[in-house]
PDB file as gemmi writes it, atoms N, CA and C in Angstrom:
CRYST1    1.000    1.000    1.000  90.00  90.00  90.00 P 1                      
ATOM      1  N   UNK A   1       0.710  -1.374   0.215  1.00  0.00           N  
ATOM      2  CA  UNK A   1      -0.188   0.077  -0.016  1.00  0.00           C  
ATOM      3  C   UNK A   1       0.839   1.233   0.247  1.00  0.00           C  
ATOM      4  N   UNK A   2       0.602   2.186  -0.805  1.00  0.00           N  
ATOM      5  CA  UNK A   2       1.626   3.356  -0.983  1.00  0.00           C  
ATOM      6  C   UNK A   2       1.234   4.785  -0.138  1.00  0.00           C  
ATOM      7  N   UNK A   3      -0.206   4.883  -0.590  1.00  0.00           N  
ATOM      8  CA  UNK A   3      -0.568   6.511  -0.585  1.00  0.00           C  
ATOM      9  C   UNK A   3      -1.989   6.589   0.314  1.00  0.00           C  
ATOM     10  N   UNK A   4      -3.148   5.367  -0.114  1.00  0.00           N  
ATOM     11  CA  UNK A   4      -3.902   5.211   0.527  1.00  0.00           C  
ATOM     12  C   UNK A   4      -4.794   3.892   0.986  1.00  0.00           C  
ATOM     13  N   UNK A   5      -5.454   3.830   2.208  1.00  0.00           N  
ATOM     14  CA  UNK A   5      -6.090   2.530   2.251  1.00  0.00           C  
ATOM     15  C   UNK A   5      -6.985   1.790   0.826  1.00  0.00           C  
ATOM     16  N   UNK A   6      -7.297   2.778   0.447  1.00  0.00           N  
ATOM     17  CA  UNK A   6      -8.403   2.309  -1.160  1.00  0.00           C  
ATOM     18  C   UNK A   6      -7.269   1.513  -2.250  1.00  0.00           C  
ATOM     19  N   UNK A   7      -7.205   0.236  -2.170  1.00  0.00           N  
ATOM     20  CA  UNK A   7      -6.855  -0.501  -3.017  1.00  0.00           C  
ATOM     21  C   UNK A   7      -7.859  -0.617  -4.620  1.00  0.00           C  
ATOM     22  N   UNK A   8      -7.295  -0.960  -5.601  1.00  0.00           N  
ATOM     23  CA  UNK A   8      -8.080  -1.094  -6.420  1.00  0.00           C  
ATOM     24  C   UNK A   8      -7.712  -2.105  -7.950  1.00  0.00           C  
ATOM     25  N   UNK A   9      -8.613  -2.786  -8.731  1.00  0.00           N  
ATOM     26  CA  UNK A   9      -8.053  -3.452  -9.783  1.00  0.00           C  
ATOM     27  C   UNK A   9      -8.260  -2.924 -10.824  1.00  0.00           C  
ATOM     28  N   UNK A  10      -8.166  -1.923 -11.222  1.00  0.00           N  
ATOM     29  CA  UNK A  10      -8.481  -1.219 -12.486  1.00  0.00           C  
ATOM     30  C   UNK A  10      -7.391  -1.918 -13.579  1.00  0.00           C  
ATOM     31  N   UNK A  11      -6.297  -2.003 -13.150  1.00  0.00           N  
ATOM     32  CA  UNK A  11      -5.044  -2.521 -14.170  1.00  0.00           C  
ATOM     33  C   UNK A  11      -5.828  -4.152 -14.551  1.00  0.00           C  
ATOM     34  N   UNK A  12      -6.127  -5.017 -13.938  1.00  0.00           N  
ATOM     35  CA  UNK A  12      -6.451  -5.521 -13.716  1.00  0.00           C  
ATOM     36  C   UNK A  12      -7.534  -5.805 -15.145  1.00  0.00           C  
ATOM     37  N   UNK A  13      -8.845  -5.095 -14.587  1.00  0.00           N  
ATOM     38  CA  UNK A  13      -9.950  -4.907 -15.532  1.00  0.00           C  
ATOM     39  C   UNK A  13      -9.737  -4.287 -16.678  1.00  0.00           C  
ATOM     40  N   UNK A  14      -8.840  -2.911 -17.131  1.00  0.00           N  
ATOM     41  CA  UNK A  14      -8.528  -3.299 -18.104  1.00  0.00           C  
ATOM     42  C   UNK A  14      -7.790  -3.813 -19.027  1.00  0.00           C  
ATOM     43  N   UNK A  15      -7.156  -4.682 -18.360  1.00  0.00           N  
ATOM     44  CA  UNK A  15      -6.774  -5.815 -19.172  1.00  0.00           C  
ATOM     45  C   UNK A  15      -7.579  -6.864 -19.788  1.00  0.00           C  
ATOM     46  N   UNK A  16      -8.627  -7.140 -18.503  1.00  0.00           N  
ATOM     47  CA  UNK A  16      -9.476  -8.265 -19.051  1.00  0.00           C  
ATOM     48  C   UNK A  16     -10.764  -7.192 -19.633  1.00  0.00           C  
ATOM     49  N   UNK A  17     -10.645  -6.379 -20.256  1.00  0.00           N  
ATOM     50  CA  UNK A  17     -11.838  -5.575 -21.215  1.00  0.00           C  
ATOM     51  C   UNK A  17     -10.880  -5.694 -22.360  1.00  0.00           C  
ATOM     52  N   UNK A  18      -9.907  -6.411 -23.101  1.00  0.00           N  
ATOM     53  CA  UNK A  18      -9.176  -6.055 -24.277  1.00  0.00           C  
ATOM     54  C   UNK A  18      -8.184  -5.288 -24.474  1.00  0.00           C  
ATOM     55  N   UNK A  19      -7.237  -5.501 -22.883  1.00  0.00           N  
ATOM     56  CA  UNK A  19      -6.077  -4.261 -22.883  1.00  0.00           C  
ATOM     57  C   UNK A  19      -6.712  -2.493 -23.199  1.00  0.00           C  
ATOM     58  N   UNK A  20      -7.785  -2.365 -22.864  1.00  0.00           N  
ATOM     59  CA  UNK A  20      -8.193  -0.560 -22.863  1.00  0.00           C  
ATOM     60  C   UNK A  20      -7.342   0.262 -22.127  1.00  0.00           C  
ATOM     61  N   UNK A  21      -6.794   0.746 -22.812  1.00  0.00           N  
ATOM     62  CA  UNK A  21      -5.946   1.701 -22.452  1.00  0.00           C  
ATOM     63  C   UNK A  21      -5.903   2.628 -20.992  1.00  0.00           C  
ATOM     64  N   UNK A  22      -5.050   3.178 -20.683  1.00  0.00           N  
ATOM     65  CA  UNK A  22      -5.126   4.426 -19.445  1.00  0.00           C  
ATOM     66  C   UNK A  22      -5.886   5.356 -20.450  1.00  0.00           C  
ATOM     67  N   UNK A  23      -5.648   5.791 -21.253  1.00  0.00           N  
ATOM     68  CA  UNK A  23      -6.271   7.208 -22.311  1.00  0.00           C  
ATOM     69  C   UNK A  23      -8.017   6.779 -22.084  1.00  0.00           C  
ATOM     70  N   UNK A  24      -7.813   5.690 -23.063  1.00  0.00           N  
ATOM     71  CA  UNK A  24      -9.586   5.133 -23.091  1.00  0.00           C  
ATOM     72  C   UNK A  24     -10.253   5.899 -21.638  1.00  0.00           C  
ATOM     73  N   UNK A  25      -9.445   4.357 -20.653  1.00  0.00           N  
ATOM     74  CA  UNK A  25     -10.623   4.455 -19.094  1.00  0.00           C  
ATOM     75  C   UNK A  25     -10.543   6.266 -19.487  1.00  0.00           C  
ATOM     76  N   UNK A  26      -9.535   6.813 -19.146  1.00  0.00           N  
ATOM     77  CA  UNK A  26      -9.513   8.271 -18.574  1.00  0.00           C  
ATOM     78  C   UNK A  26     -11.105   8.898 -19.347  1.00  0.00           C  
ATOM     79  N   UNK A  27     -10.830   8.790 -20.770  1.00  0.00           N  
ATOM     80  CA  UNK A  27     -12.013   9.556 -21.768  1.00  0.00           C  
ATOM     81  C   UNK A  27     -13.047   9.224 -21.332  1.00  0.00           C  
ATOM     82  N   UNK A  28     -13.262   7.808 -20.837  1.00  0.00           N  
ATOM     83  CA  UNK A  28     -14.708   7.468 -21.031  1.00  0.00           C  
ATOM     84  C   UNK A  28     -15.250   8.397 -19.942  1.00  0.00           C  
ATOM     85  N   UNK A  29     -14.036   8.266 -18.469  1.00  0.00           N  
ATOM     86  CA  UNK A  29     -14.612   8.226 -17.440  1.00  0.00           C  
ATOM     87  C   UNK A  29     -14.696  10.544 -16.982  1.00  0.00           C  
ATOM     88  N   UNK A  30     -14.215  11.090 -17.939  1.00  0.00           N  
ATOM     89  CA  UNK A  30     -14.066  12.282 -18.250  1.00  0.00           C  
ATOM     90  C   UNK A  30     -13.148  12.983 -17.151  1.00  0.00           C  
ATOM     91  N   UNK A  31     -11.790  11.922 -17.074  1.00  0.00           N  
ATOM     92  CA  UNK A  31     -10.801  12.775 -16.204  1.00  0.00           C  
ATOM     93  C   UNK A  31      -9.386  12.291 -16.720  1.00  0.00           C  
ATOM     94  N   UNK A  32      -8.178  12.768 -16.709  1.00  0.00           N  
ATOM     95  CA  UNK A  32      -6.808  12.575 -17.040  1.00  0.00           C  
ATOM     96  C   UNK A  32      -6.269  11.482 -17.103  1.00  0.00           C  
ATOM     97  N   UNK A  33      -5.037  11.190 -17.978  1.00  0.00           N  
ATOM     98  CA  UNK A  33      -4.477   9.920 -18.045  1.00  0.00           C  
ATOM     99  C   UNK A  33      -3.708  10.029 -16.527  1.00  0.00           C  
ATOM    100  N   UNK A  34      -3.397  11.250 -16.025  1.00  0.00           N  
ATOM    101  CA  UNK A  34      -2.732  11.330 -14.968  1.00  0.00           C  
ATOM    102  C   UNK A  34      -3.788  10.194 -13.642  1.00  0.00           C  
ATOM    103  N   UNK A  35      -4.808  10.814 -13.877  1.00  0.00           N  
ATOM    104  CA  UNK A  35      -5.843  10.554 -12.848  1.00  0.00           C  
ATOM    105  C   UNK A  35      -5.553   8.652 -12.814  1.00  0.00           C  
ATOM    106  N   UNK A  36      -5.677   8.247 -13.882  1.00  0.00           N  
ATOM    107  CA  UNK A  36      -5.981   6.858 -14.427  1.00  0.00           C  
ATOM    108  C   UNK A  36      -4.393   6.482 -13.196  1.00  0.00           C  
ATOM    109  N   UNK A  37      -3.290   6.955 -13.639  1.00  0.00           N  
ATOM    110  CA  UNK A  37      -2.131   6.984 -13.446  1.00  0.00           C  
ATOM    111  C   UNK A  37      -2.168   6.422 -11.541  1.00  0.00           C  
ATOM    112  N   UNK A  38      -2.412   7.599 -11.141  1.00  0.00           N  
ATOM    113  CA  UNK A  38      -2.342   7.338  -9.661  1.00  0.00           C  
ATOM    114  C   UNK A  38      -3.310   6.458  -9.019  1.00  0.00           C  
ATOM    115  N   UNK A  39      -4.832   6.843  -9.599  1.00  0.00           N  
ATOM    116  CA  UNK A  39      -5.676   5.824  -9.097  1.00  0.00           C  
ATOM    117  C   UNK A  39      -4.455   4.284  -9.284  1.00  0.00           C  
ATOM    118  N   UNK A  40      -4.285   3.891 -10.213  1.00  0.00           N  
ATOM    119  CA  UNK A  40      -3.618   2.855 -10.354  1.00  0.00           C  
ATOM    120  C   UNK A  40      -2.562   2.334  -9.523  1.00  0.00           C  
ATOM    121  N   UNK A  41      -1.549   3.659  -9.098  1.00  0.00           N  
ATOM    122  CA  UNK A  41      -0.646   3.149  -8.327  1.00  0.00           C  
ATOM    123  C   UNK A  41      -1.027   3.281  -6.865  1.00  0.00           C  
ATOM    124  N   UNK A  42      -2.271   3.854  -6.483  1.00  0.00           N  
ATOM    125  CA  UNK A  42      -2.350   3.680  -5.177  1.00  0.00           C  
ATOM    126  C   UNK A  42      -1.907   5.365  -4.691  1.00  0.00           C  
ATOM    127  N   UNK A  43      -1.679   6.185  -5.567  1.00  0.00           N  
ATOM    128  CA  UNK A  43      -1.701   7.732  -5.101  1.00  0.00           C  
ATOM    129  C   UNK A  43      -2.829   8.979  -5.023  1.00  0.00           C  
ATOM    130  N   UNK A  44      -4.002   7.716  -4.933  1.00  0.00           N  
ATOM    131  CA  UNK A  44      -5.049   8.443  -5.291  1.00  0.00           C  
ATOM    132  C   UNK A  44      -5.978   8.155  -5.007  1.00  0.00           C  
ATOM    133  N   UNK A  45      -7.384   8.712  -3.768  1.00  0.00           N  
ATOM    134  CA  UNK A  45      -8.244   7.844  -3.701  1.00  0.00           C  
ATOM    135  C   UNK A  45      -9.137   8.597  -4.242  1.00  0.00           C  
ATOM    136  N   UNK A  46     -10.287   7.447  -5.459  1.00  0.00           N  
ATOM    137  CA  UNK A  46     -10.987   8.663  -6.164  1.00  0.00           C  
ATOM    138  C   UNK A  46     -12.434   9.222  -5.026  1.00  0.00           C  
ATOM    139  N   UNK A  47     -12.959  10.401  -5.705  1.00  0.00           N  
ATOM    140  CA  UNK A  47     -14.198  10.541  -5.157  1.00  0.00           C  
ATOM    141  C   UNK A  47     -15.604   9.691  -5.720  1.00  0.00           C  
ATOM    142  N   UNK A  48     -16.679   9.656  -4.944  1.00  0.00           N  
ATOM    143  CA  UNK A  48     -17.437   8.740  -4.693  1.00  0.00           C  
ATOM    144  C   UNK A  48     -18.363   8.628  -6.309  1.00  0.00           C  
ATOM    145  N   UNK A  49     -17.817   9.873  -6.892  1.00  0.00           N  
ATOM    146  CA  UNK A  49     -18.500  10.142  -7.963  1.00  0.00           C  
ATOM    147  C   UNK A  49     -17.801   9.450  -9.267  1.00  0.00           C  
ATOM    148  N   UNK A  50     -16.278   9.535  -8.933  1.00  0.00           N  
ATOM    149  CA  UNK A  50     -15.416   8.972  -9.928  1.00  0.00           C  
ATOM    150  C   UNK A  50     -15.515   7.582 -10.151  1.00  0.00           C  
ATOM    151  N   UNK A  51     -15.528   6.812  -8.961  1.00  0.00           N  
ATOM    152  CA  UNK A  51     -15.398   5.398  -8.386  1.00  0.00           C  
ATOM    153  C   UNK A  51     -17.070   4.810  -9.345  1.00  0.00           C  
ATOM    154  N   UNK A  52     -17.621   5.588  -8.953  1.00  0.00           N  
ATOM    155  CA  UNK A  52     -19.259   5.493  -9.901  1.00  0.00           C  
ATOM    156  C   UNK A  52     -18.894   4.914 -11.387  1.00  0.00           C  
ATOM    157  N   UNK A  53     -18.206   5.995 -11.769  1.00  0.00           N  
ATOM    158  CA  UNK A  53     -17.876   6.261 -13.100  1.00  0.00           C  
ATOM    159  C   UNK A  53     -17.174   5.342 -13.496  1.00  0.00           C  
ATOM    160  N   UNK A  54     -16.193   4.960 -12.558  1.00  0.00           N  
ATOM    161  CA  UNK A  54     -15.164   3.952 -13.206  1.00  0.00           C  
ATOM    162  C   UNK A  54     -15.754   2.287 -13.607  1.00  0.00           C  
ATOM    163  N   UNK A  55     -16.360   2.101 -12.153  1.00  0.00           N  
ATOM    164  CA  UNK A  55     -17.414   0.736 -12.278  1.00  0.00           C  
ATOM    165  C   UNK A  55     -18.136   0.934 -13.029  1.00  0.00           C  
ATOM    166  N   UNK A  56     -18.640   1.638 -13.905  1.00  0.00           N  
ATOM    167  CA  UNK A  56     -19.867   1.817 -14.596  1.00  0.00           C  
ATOM    168  C   UNK A  56     -18.958   1.133 -15.812  1.00  0.00           C  
ATOM    169  N   UNK A  57     -17.975   2.071 -16.510  1.00  0.00           N  
ATOM    170  CA  UNK A  57     -16.945   1.627 -17.535  1.00  0.00           C  
ATOM    171  C   UNK A  57     -17.022   0.418 -17.753  1.00  0.00           C  
ATOM    172  N   UNK A  58     -16.978  -0.345 -16.454  1.00  0.00           N  
ATOM    173  CA  UNK A  58     -16.323  -1.473 -16.429  1.00  0.00           C  
ATOM    174  C   UNK A  58     -17.961  -2.792 -16.341  1.00  0.00           C  
ATOM    175  N   UNK A  59     -18.748  -2.008 -16.087  1.00  0.00           N  
ATOM    176  CA  UNK A  59     -20.232  -3.134 -16.193  1.00  0.00           C  
ATOM    177  C   UNK A  59     -20.092  -3.306 -14.812  1.00  0.00           C  
ATOM    178  N   UNK A  60     -19.332  -3.194 -13.635  1.00  0.00           N  
ATOM    179  CA  UNK A  60     -18.924  -3.994 -12.514  1.00  0.00           C  
ATOM    180  C   UNK A  60     -19.662  -3.002 -11.458  1.00  0.00           C  
ATOM    181  N   UNK A  61     -19.861  -3.570 -10.053  1.00  0.00           N  
ATOM    182  CA  UNK A  61     -20.353  -2.845  -8.730  1.00  0.00           C  
ATOM    183  C   UNK A  61     -18.617  -1.906  -8.421  1.00  0.00           C  
ATOM    184  N   UNK A  62     -18.849  -0.560  -7.683  1.00  0.00           N  
ATOM    185  CA  UNK A  62     -17.839  -0.309  -7.086  1.00  0.00           C  
ATOM    186  C   UNK A  62     -16.912  -0.981  -6.506  1.00  0.00           C  
ATOM    187  N   UNK A  63     -17.493  -2.271  -5.396  1.00  0.00           N  
ATOM    188  CA  UNK A  63     -16.394  -3.255  -4.744  1.00  0.00           C  
ATOM    189  C   UNK A  63     -15.850  -4.064  -5.454  1.00  0.00           C  
ATOM    190  N   UNK A  64     -16.394  -4.310  -6.947  1.00  0.00           N  
ATOM    191  CA  UNK A  64     -15.322  -4.913  -7.935  1.00  0.00           C  
ATOM    192  C   UNK A  64     -14.202  -4.717  -8.020  1.00  0.00           C  
ATOM    193  N   UNK A  65     -14.449  -2.968  -8.268  1.00  0.00           N  
ATOM    194  CA  UNK A  65     -13.357  -2.160  -8.638  1.00  0.00           C  
ATOM    195  C   UNK A  65     -12.584  -2.066  -7.162  1.00  0.00           C  
ATOM    196  N   UNK A  66     -12.850  -1.117  -6.329  1.00  0.00           N  
ATOM    197  CA  UNK A  66     -11.990  -0.850  -5.282  1.00  0.00           C  
ATOM    198  C   UNK A  66     -12.366  -1.618  -3.599  1.00  0.00           C  
ATOM    199  N   UNK A  67     -11.477  -1.584  -3.254  1.00  0.00           N  
ATOM    200  CA  UNK A  67     -11.842  -2.448  -1.891  1.00  0.00           C  
ATOM    201  C   UNK A  67     -10.918  -1.827  -0.721  1.00  0.00           C  
ATOM    202  N   UNK A  68     -11.226  -1.505   0.460  1.00  0.00           N  
ATOM    203  CA  UNK A  68     -10.640  -1.085   1.611  1.00  0.00           C  
ATOM    204  C   UNK A  68      -9.556  -1.906   2.372  1.00  0.00           C  
ATOM    205  N   UNK A  69      -8.407  -1.595   2.485  1.00  0.00           N  
ATOM    206  CA  UNK A  69      -7.070  -2.358   2.891  1.00  0.00           C  
ATOM    207  C   UNK A  69      -6.257  -1.477   4.417  1.00  0.00           C  
ATOM    208  N   UNK A  70      -7.167  -1.700   5.331  1.00  0.00           N  
ATOM    209  CA  UNK A  70      -6.588  -1.587   6.785  1.00  0.00           C  
ATOM    210  C   UNK A  70      -5.230  -2.000   6.885  1.00  0.00           C  
ATOM    211  N   UNK A  71      -4.398  -0.887   7.517  1.00  0.00           N  
ATOM    212  CA  UNK A  71      -3.168  -1.345   8.185  1.00  0.00           C  
ATOM    213  C   UNK A  71      -3.014  -2.469   8.588  1.00  0.00           C  
TER     214      UNK A  71                                                      
END                                                                             
């Protein structure tokens, strides 16, 4: 865990969706590629709205993308 206790499976989900690019996900969610990079690296916790946007882009529930990992 690097900066936030909210872990995610964004990289895996992008890969499972036919190697969706970070830019493709960013465009679909209305954010920058740098935001996706920070999320995947665990340096940034998404807003609730962004978490829902990402989950909907993948067609899954929020808890299938994000999870709380306590120390």
